[in-house]
C-alpha positions as protocol buffer text, in pm:
chain_id: "A"
residue {
  index: 1
  type: MET
  ca { x: 10253 y: 4397 z: -6115 }
}
residue {
  index: 2
  type: SER
  ca { x: 9975 y: 4198 z: -5949 }
}
residue {
  index: 3
  type: SER
  ca { x: 9716 y: 4467 z: -6021 }
}
residue {
  index: 4
  type: ILE
  ca { x: 9783 y: 4458 z: -6397 }
}
residue {
  index: 5
  type: GLN
  ca { x: 9486 y: 4311 z: -6578 }
}
residue {
  index: 6
  type: ARG
  ca { x: 9534 y: 4082 z: -6871 }
}
residue {
  index: 7
  type: LEU
  ca { x: 9409 y: 4192 z: -7210 }
}
residue {
  index: 8
  type: GLN
  ca { x: 9174 y: 3972 z: -7406 }
}
residue {
  index: 9
  type: ASN
  ca { x: 9265 y: 3921 z: -7772 }
}
residue {
  index: 10
  type: LEU
  ca { x: 8918 y: 4002 z: -7906 }
}
residue {
  index: 11
  type: TYR
  ca { x: 8839 y: 4337 z: -8068 }
}
residue {
  index: 12
  type: ILE
  ca { x: 8547 y: 4514 z: -8238 }
}
residue {
  index: 13
  type: ALA
  ca { x: 8585 y: 4775 z: -8513 }
}
residue {
  index: 14
  type: ARG
  ca { x: 8416 y: 5111 z: -8457 }
}
residue {
  index: 15
  type: LEU
  ca { x: 8404 y: 5435 z: -8657 }
}
residue {
  index: 16
  type: THR
  ca { x: 8512 y: 5764 z: -8504 }
}
residue {
  index: 17
  type: THR
  ca { x: 8456 y: 6125 z: -8600 }
}
residue {
  index: 18
  type: GLN
  ca { x: 8820 y: 6219 z: -8557 }
}
residue {
  index: 19
  type: GLU
  ca { x: 9099 y: 6070 z: -8765 }
}
residue {
  index: 20
  type: ARG
  ca { x: 9429 y: 5967 z: -8609 }
}
residue {
  index: 21
  type: PRO
  ca { x: 9737 y: 5776 z: -8734 }
}
residue {
  index: 22
  type: CYS
  ca { x: 9706 y: 5402 z: -8789 }
}
residue {
  index: 23
  type: PHE
  ca { x: 9881 y: 5174 z: -8539 }
}
residue {
  index: 24
  type: ILE
  ca { x: 10052 y: 4988 z: -8826 }
}
residue {
  index: 25
  type: CYS
  ca { x: 10126 y: 5231 z: -9109 }
}
residue {
  index: 26
  type: ASN
  ca { x: 10065 y: 5579 z: -8957 }
}
residue {
  index: 27
  type: LYS
  ca { x: 9816 y: 5680 z: -9229 }
}
residue {
  index: 28
  type: PHE
  ca { x: 9522 y: 5878 z: -9094 }
}
residue {
  index: 29
  type: THR
  ca { x: 9210 y: 5669 z: -9039 }
}
residue {
  index: 30
  type: GLY
  ca { x: 8875 y: 5693 z: -8866 }
}
residue {
  index: 31
  type: VAL
  ca { x: 8844 y: 5325 z: -8767 }
}
residue {
  index: 32
  type: VAL
  ca { x: 8923 y: 5209 z: -8414 }
}
residue {
  index: 33
  type: LEU
  ca { x: 8961 y: 4857 z: -8280 }
}
residue {
  index: 34
  type: THR
  ca { x: 8838 y: 4842 z: -7920 }
}
residue {
  index: 35
  type: SER
  ca { x: 8820 y: 4562 z: -7667 }
}
residue {
  index: 36
  type: ALA
  ca { x: 8517 y: 4345 z: -7733 }
}
residue {
  index: 37
  type: ASP
  ca { x: 8418 y: 4334 z: -7365 }
}
residue {
  index: 38
  type: ASN
  ca { x: 8323 y: 4708 z: -7372 }
}
residue {
  index: 39
  type: THR
  ca { x: 8576 y: 4798 z: -7101 }
}
residue {
  index: 40
  type: ASN
  ca { x: 8777 y: 5016 z: -7339 }
}
residue {
  index: 41
  type: ALA
  ca { x: 9086 y: 4874 z: -7173 }
}
residue {
  index: 42
  type: ASP
  ca { x: 9263 y: 4877 z: -7506 }
}
residue {
  index: 43
  type: TRP
  ca { x: 9184 y: 5062 z: -7827 }
}
residue {
  index: 44
  type: PHE
  ca { x: 9385 y: 5177 z: -8126 }
}
residue {
  index: 45
  type: TYR
  ca { x: 9332 y: 5331 z: -8469 }
}
residue {
  index: 46
  type: ILE
  ca { x: 9365 y: 5097 z: -8765 }
}
residue {
  index: 47
  type: CYS
  ca { x: 9316 y: 5123 z: -9144 }
}
residue {
  index: 48
  type: ARG
  ca { x: 9029 y: 4931 z: -9304 }
}
residue {
  index: 49
  type: SER
  ca { x: 9274 y: 4758 z: -9536 }
}
residue {
  index: 50
  type: HIS
  ca { x: 9453 y: 4604 z: -9237 }
}
residue {
  index: 51
  type: LEU
  ca { x: 9125 y: 4454 z: -9113 }
}
residue {
  index: 52
  type: GLY
  ca { x: 9109 y: 4242 z: -9428 }
}
residue {
  index: 53
  type: ASP
  ca { x: 9473 y: 4136 z: -9404 }
}
residue {
  index: 54
  type: PHE
  ca { x: 9498 y: 3783 z: -9260 }
}
residue {
  index: 55
  type: ASN
  ca { x: 9858 y: 3856 z: -9157 }
}
residue {
  index: 56
  type: PHE
  ca { x: 9725 y: 4116 z: -8912 }
}
residue {
  index: 57
  type: CYS
  ca { x: 9398 y: 3969 z: -8785 }
}
residue {
  index: 58
  type: THR
  ca { x: 9133 y: 3705 z: -8839 }
}
residue {
  index: 59
  type: LYS
  ca { x: 8758 y: 3771 z: -8843 }
}
residue {
  index: 60
  type: VAL
  ca { x: 8529 y: 3592 z: -8600 }
}
residue {
  index: 61
  type: GLY
  ca { x: 8150 y: 3602 z: -8624 }
}
residue {
  index: 62
  type: GLY
  ca { x: 7949 y: 3842 z: -8836 }
}
residue {
  index: 63
  type: PRO
  ca { x: 7775 y: 3742 z: -9159 }
}
residue {
  index: 64
  type: LYS
  ca { x: 7844 y: 3393 z: -9290 }
}
residue {
  index: 65
  type: THR
  ca { x: 8104 y: 3422 z: -9566 }
}
residue {
  index: 66
  type: LYS
  ca { x: 8411 y: 3233 z: -9674 }
}
residue {
  index: 67
  type: SER
  ca { x: 8699 y: 3304 z: -9446 }
}
residue {
  index: 68
  type: SER
  ca { x: 8968 y: 3523 z: -9592 }
}
residue {
  index: 69
  type: ILE
  ca { x: 9231 y: 3255 z: -9539 }
}
residue {
  index: 70
  type: GLU
  ca { x: 9038 y: 2999 z: -9745 }
}
residue {
  index: 71
  type: SER
  ca { x: 8975 y: 3246 z: -10027 }
}
residue {
  index: 72
  type: LYS
  ca { x: 9341 y: 3351 z: -10036 }
}
residue {
  index: 73
  type: LYS
  ca { x: 9453 y: 2987 z: -10045 }
}
residue {
  index: 74
  type: GLN
  ca { x: 9214 y: 2926 z: -10333 }
}
residue {
  index: 75
  type: VAL
  ca { x: 9355 y: 3223 z: -10527 }
}
residue {
  index: 76
  type: VAL
  ca { x: 9708 y: 3092 z: -10476 }
}
residue {
  index: 77
  type: ASN
  ca { x: 9605 y: 2743 z: -10588 }
}
residue {
  index: 78
  type: ASP
  ca { x: 9427 y: 2875 z: -10899 }
}
residue {
  index: 79
  type: ARG
  ca { x: 9734 y: 3056 z: -11031 }
}
residue {
  index: 80
  type: PRO
  ca { x: 9918 y: 2887 z: -11314 }
}
residue {
  index: 81
  type: ILE
  ca { x: 10250 y: 2741 z: -11211 }
}
residue {
  index: 82
  type: GLU
  ca { x: 10535 y: 2965 z: -11316 }
}
residue {
  index: 83
  type: SER
  ca { x: 10821 y: 2812 z: -11505 }
}
residue {
  index: 84
  type: ASP
  ca { x: 11186 y: 2903 z: -11502 }
}
residue {
  index: 85
  type: SER
  ca { x: 11225 y: 2786 z: -11860 }
}
residue {
  index: 86
  type: VAL
  ca { x: 11382 y: 3035 z: -12098 }
}
residue {
  index: 87
  type: VAL
  ca { x: 11205 y: 2872 z: -12393 }
}
residue {
  index: 88
  type: GLU
  ca { x: 10861 y: 2942 z: -12244 }
}
residue {
  index: 89
  type: LEU
  ca { x: 10961 y: 3300 z: -12167 }
}
residue {
  index: 90
  type: VAL
  ca { x: 11078 y: 3365 z: -12523 }
}
residue {
  index: 91
  type: SER
  ca { x: 10769 y: 3199 z: -12675 }
}
residue {
  index: 92
  type: SER
  ca { x: 10536 y: 3407 z: -12457 }
}
residue {
  index: 93
  type: ILE
  ca { x: 10717 y: 3724 z: -12559 }
}
residue {
  index: 94
  type: GLY
  ca { x: 10689 y: 3620 z: -12923 }
}
residue {
  index: 95
  type: SER
  ca { x: 10315 y: 3555 z: -12899 }
}
residue {
  index: 96
  type: ALA
  ca { x: 10265 y: 3890 z: -12728 }
}
residue {
  index: 97
  type: TRP
  ca { x: 10465 y: 4062 z: -13003 }
}
residue {
  index: 98
  type: LYS
  ca { x: 10254 y: 3894 z: -13274 }
}
residue {
  index: 99
  type: SER
  ca { x: 9926 y: 3995 z: -13113 }
}
residue {
  index: 100
  type: TRP
  ca { x: 10051 y: 4353 z: -13081 }
}
residue {
  index: 101
  type: ARG
  ca { x: 10161 y: 4364 z: -13442 }
}
residue {
  index: 102
  type: ALA
  ca { x: 9839 y: 4207 z: -13577 }
}
residue {
  index: 103
  type: PRO
  ca { x: 9655 y: 4413 z: -13839 }
}
residue {
  index: 104
  type: LYS
  ca { x: 9389 y: 4633 z: -13681 }
}
residue {
  index: 105
  type: LYS
  ca { x: 9035 y: 4703 z: -13802 }
}
residue {
  index: 106
  type: SER
  ca { x: 8979 y: 5019 z: -13990 }
}
residue {
  index: 107
  type: GLU
  ca { x: 8863 y: 5317 z: -13789 }
}
residue {
  index: 108
  type: GLU
  ca { x: 8525 y: 5325 z: -13965 }
}
residue {
  index: 109
  type: ASP
  ca { x: 8446 y: 4969 z: -13862 }
}
residue {
  index: 110
  type: GLY
  ca { x: 8538 y: 5058 z: -13504 }
}
residue {
  index: 111
  type: LYS
  ca { x: 8305 y: 5360 z: -13506 }
}
residue {
  index: 112
  type: ASP
  ca { x: 8016 y: 5152 z: -13639 }
}
residue {
  index: 113
  type: ASP
  ca { x: 8072 y: 4888 z: -13371 }
}
residue {
  index: 114
  type: LYS
  ca { x: 8075 y: 5157 z: -13100 }
}
residue {
  index: 115
  type: LYS
  ca { x: 7746 y: 5304 z: -13225 }
}
residue {
  index: 116
  type: LYS
  ca { x: 7580 y: 4961 z: -13223 }
}
residue {
  index: 117
  type: GLU
  ca { x: 7704 y: 4889 z: -12872 }
}
residue {
  index: 118
  type: GLU
  ca { x: 7576 y: 5226 z: -12746 }
}
residue {
  index: 119
  type: LYS
  ca { x: 7231 y: 5160 z: -12894 }
}
residue {
  index: 120
  type: LYS
  ca { x: 7216 y: 4816 z: -12729 }
}
residue {
  index: 121
  type: GLU
  ca { x: 7318 y: 4964 z: -12392 }
}
residue {
  index: 122
  type: GLU
  ca { x: 7052 y: 5236 z: -12416 }
}
residue {
  index: 123
  type: GLU
  ca { x: 6783 y: 4978 z: -12497 }
}
residue {
  index: 124
  type: LYS
  ca { x: 6888 y: 4764 z: -12200 }
}
residue {
  index: 125
  type: LYS
  ca { x: 6875 y: 5064 z: -11967 }
}
residue {
  index: 126
  type: GLU
  ca { x: 6526 y: 5156 z: -12087 }
}
residue {
  index: 127
  type: GLU
  ca { x: 6403 y: 4798 z: -12034 }
}
residue {
  index: 128
  type: GLU
  ca { x: 6551 y: 4791 z: -11684 }
}
residue {
  index: 129
  type: LYS
  ca { x: 6380 y: 5119 z: -11596 }
}
residue {
  index: 130
  type: LYS
  ca { x: 6045 y: 4985 z: -11715 }
}
residue {
  index: 131
  type: GLU
  ca { x: 6088 y: 4667 z: -11510 }
}
residue {
  index: 132
  type: GLU
  ca { x: 6180 y: 4866 z: -11200 }
}
residue {
  index: 133
  type: GLU
  ca { x: 5871 y: 5084 z: -11238 }
}
residue {
  index: 134
  type: LYS
  ca { x: 5648 y: 4776 z: -11267 }
}
residue {
  index: 135
  type: LYS
  ca { x: 5790 y: 4616 z: -10956 }
}
residue {
  index: 136
  type: GLU
  ca { x: 5673 y: 4754 z: -10625 }
}
residue {
  index: 137
  type: PRO
  ca { x: 5937 y: 4812 z: -10363 }
}
residue {
  index: 138
  type: THR
  ca { x: 5897 y: 4548 z: -10094 }
}
residue {
  index: 139
  type: SER
  ca { x: 6076 y: 4584 z: -9769 }
}
residue {
  index: 140
  type: GLU
  ca { x: 6105 y: 4295 z: -9531 }
}
residue {
  index: 141
  type: PRO
  ca { x: 6050 y: 4391 z: -9170 }
}
residue {
  index: 142
  type: THR
  ca { x: 6351 y: 4327 z: -8954 }
}
residue {
  index: 143
  type: SER
  ca { x: 6279 y: 4198 z: -8609 }
}
residue {
  index: 144
  type: PRO
  ca { x: 6475 y: 4354 z: -8324 }
}
residue {
  index: 145
  type: THR
  ca { x: 6545 y: 4012 z: -8172 }
}
residue {
  index: 146
  type: THR
  ca { x: 6750 y: 3893 z: -8471 }
}
residue {
  index: 147
  type: GLN
  ca { x: 7032 y: 4143 z: -8449 }
}
residue {
  index: 148
  type: GLN
  ca { x: 7357 y: 4034 z: -8605 }
}
residue {
  index: 149
  type: GLN
  ca { x: 7662 y: 4000 z: -8388 }
}
residue {
  index: 150
  type: PRO
  ca { x: 7930 y: 4251 z: -8481 }
}
residue {
  index: 151
  type: ILE
  ca { x: 8236 y: 4118 z: -8656 }
}
residue {
  index: 152
  type: ARG
  ca { x: 8506 y: 4050 z: -8402 }
}
residue {
  index: 153
  type: PHE
  ca { x: 8876 y: 4043 z: -8475 }
}
residue {
  index: 154
  type: ILE
  ca { x: 9155 y: 3839 z: -8321 }
}
residue {
  index: 155
  type: ILE
  ca { x: 9488 y: 4004 z: -8394 }
}
residue {
  index: 156
  type: GLN
  ca { x: 9799 y: 3799 z: -8459 }
}
residue {
  index: 157
  type: LYS
  ca { x: 10030 y: 3720 z: -8169 }
}
residue {
  index: 158
  type: ASP
  ca { x: 10309 y: 3963 z: -8261 }
}
residue {
  index: 159
  type: TYR
  ca { x: 10075 y: 4259 z: -8284 }
}
residue {
  index: 160
  type: PHE
  ca { x: 9891 y: 4147 z: -7971 }
}
residue {
  index: 161
  type: TYR
  ca { x: 10223 y: 4136 z: -7786 }
}
residue {
  index: 162
  type: LEU
  ca { x: 10283 y: 4500 z: -7884 }
}
residue {
  index: 163
  type: ARG
  ca { x: 9934 y: 4591 z: -7756 }
}
residue {
  index: 164
  type: GLN
  ca { x: 9998 y: 4409 z: -7426 }
}
residue {
  index: 165
  type: ARG
  ca { x: 10331 y: 4586 z: -7379 }
}
residue {
  index: 166
  type: GLU
  ca { x: 10177 y: 4927 z: -7442 }
}
residue {
  index: 167
  type: TYR
  ca { x: 9888 y: 4849 z: -7207 }
}
residue {
  index: 168
  type: GLN
  ca { x: 10127 y: 4737 z: -6931 }
}
residue {
  index: 169
  type: LYS
  ca { x: 10332 y: 5055 z: -6968 }
}
residue {
  index: 170
  type: LYS
  ca { x: 10016 y: 5264 z: -6937 }
}
residue {
  index: 171
  type: ILE
  ca { x: 9912 y: 5080 z: -6619 }
}
residue {
  index: 172
  type: GLN
  ca { x: 10260 y: 5109 z: -6468 }
}
residue {
  index: 173
  type: LYS
  ca { x: 10265 y: 5482 z: -6541 }
}
residue {
  index: 174
  type: LYS
  ca { x: 9930 y: 5526 z: -6361 }
}
residue {
  index: 175
  type: GLU
  ca { x: 10059 y: 5329 z: -6061 }
}
residue {
  index: 176
  type: ALA
  ca { x: 10378 y: 5537 z: -6048 }
}
residue {
  index: 177
  type: THR
  ca { x: 10188 y: 5866 z: -6048 }
}
residue {
  index: 178
  type: ALA
  ca { x: 9957 y: 5733 z: -5774 }
}
residue {
  index: 179
  type: LYS
  ca { x: 10260 y: 5636 z: -5561 }
}
residue {
  index: 180
  type: LEU
  ca { x: 10419 y: 5979 z: -5610 }
}
residue {
  index: 181
  type: LYS
  ca { x: 10104 y: 6146 z: -5480 }
}
residue {
  index: 182
  type: THR
  ca { x: 10105 y: 5935 z: -5164 }
}
residue {
  index: 183
  type: LEU
  ca { x: 10476 y: 5978 z: -5089 }
}
residue {
  index: 184
  type: GLN
  ca { x: 10561 y: 6222 z: -4813 }
}
residue {
  index: 185
  type: PHE
  ca { x: 10894 y: 6395 z: -4842 }
}
residue {
  index: 186
  type: PRO
  ca { x: 11057 y: 6566 z: -4542 }
}
residue {
  index: 187
  type: GLU
  ca { x: 10965 y: 6927 z: -4507 }
}
residue {
  index: 188
  type: VAL
  ca { x: 11210 y: 7212 z: -4540 }
}
residue {
  index: 189
  type: PRO
  ca { x: 11302 y: 7357 z: -4197 }
}
residue {
  index: 190
  type: GLN
  ca { x: 11122 y: 7684 z: -4127 }
}
residue {
  index: 191
  type: THR
  ca { x: 11381 y: 7822 z: -3882 }
}
residue {
  index: 192
  type: LEU
  ca { x: 11753 y: 7859 z: -3908 }
}
residue {
  index: 193
  type: PRO
  ca { x: 11961 y: 7625 z: -3697 }
}
residue {
  index: 194
  type: THR
  ca { x: 12127 y: 7784 z: -3394 }
}
residue {
  index: 195
  type: LEU
  ca { x: 12505 y: 7789 z: -3375 }
}
residue {
  index: 196
  type: LYS
  ca { x: 12680 y: 7685 z: -3053 }
}
């Protein structure tokens, strides 16, 4: 047990050429989370969708953006408060029914509107093409010294516990096979015992 190394809860996502089942949902994926210290002590396949799930992991480093936790909290706060009132439910159903039953435009008016919209879209596309042709493509040189740090992931404690357990089992299995190779069992006698 003393020779078992401790895992560090810091991972980097890498792409692979071979797809294997995801650690969480068993769907086939080509993304692997590996130890950030480049020892490859621990690695496992994971879906891209899980990397964005704040219940699985949190992002550290990488490009400066709003953290996923803050954006999710904002989405929850922006939602209208739901009511348990039956009156509001019935009134919302009634307004939906009225909007569905509202008289519709004639088909000819709809066709004319579609033609006008198509013409406007074509004109916009032509103007955009002309503007793109006028502009010269400018590329900013990227200096090799300003490389971005890769996005690192810290997985949640429950999932990290599962990774630690699996890693410890792997180490214990290696130690057991090494001990079996060094064990010396008694040899089988080559001659028959003599009877007295």
